[in-house]
C-alpha positions as a printed Julia matrix, in Angstrom:
73×3 Matrix{Float64}:
 -10.46  22.63   25.92
 -10.18  22.26   22.15
 -11.65  19.28   20.37
 -10.83  17.72   17.03
 -13.75  19.63   15.53
 -11.77  22.84   16.16
  -9.13  21.75   13.65
  -8.81  21.21    9.94
  -8.37  17.51    9.16
  -6.94  16.42    5.84
  -7.72  12.91    4.62
  -6.55  11.75    1.23
  -6.09   8.46   -0.61
  -2.58   7.04   -0.62
  -0.83   5.21   -3.46
  -1.26   1.83   -1.75
  -5.09   1.95   -1.57
  -5.16   3.28    2.0
  -6.12   6.67    3.38
  -3.82   9.1     5.19
  -5.21  11.56    7.73
  -3.47  14.43    9.47
  -4.07  17.66   11.35
  -1.73  20.26    9.83
  -1.74  22.45   12.95
  -0.44  19.69   15.25
   2.99  18.2    14.68
   2.83  14.4    14.77
  -0.95  14.19   14.5
  -1.27  11.78   11.61
  -2.74   8.34   10.99
  -3.9    6.01    8.25
  -6.59   3.45    7.61
  -7.77   0.95    5.03
 -10.91   3.06    4.51
 -11.86   6.7     4.91
 -13.8    5.85    8.08
 -10.85   3.93    9.56
  -8.49   6.83    8.86
 -10.92   9.23   10.54
 -11.27   6.94   13.57
  -7.5    6.6    13.86
  -6.86  10.36   13.61
  -9.43  10.81   16.37
  -7.49   8.38   18.59
  -4.16  10.05   17.83
  -5.63  13.49   18.52
  -6.94  12.32   21.91
  -3.51  10.94   22.87
  -1.78  14.17   21.86
  -4.39  16.23   23.69
  -3.76  14.15   26.83
   0.01  14.7    26.52
  -0.47  18.46   26.18
  -2.69  18.48   29.28
  -0.2   16.41   31.32
   2.6   18.81   30.38
   0.48  21.91   31.01
   0.71  23.01   27.39
  -1.93  24.81   25.35
  -3.09  23.13   22.16
  -2.01  25.1    19.05
  -4.39  27.19   16.99
  -5.71  25.78   13.75
  -4.0   26.78   10.52
  -5.5   27.96    7.26
  -4.82  25.67    4.34
  -4.26  26.83    0.81
  -4.71  24.19   -1.87
  -2.89  24.72   -5.13
  -2.76  22.44   -8.13
   0.67  22.22   -9.71
   0.75  23.18  -13.36
């Protein structure tokens, strides 16, 4: 069974002084927190709920995706 460590997690600061976290490979796997640590803890909780749903429905968790980061000119 895959764990969160098998996926790329993106955490970035938001405009309102919070942090947004998401797993690009998994639709709906996103969370936020007041701090970086809170956002990471919340994305962990969301991932575990999604993983449980996949298991209950007999689905296979998706493969991770490769991210490409580009700065706009």
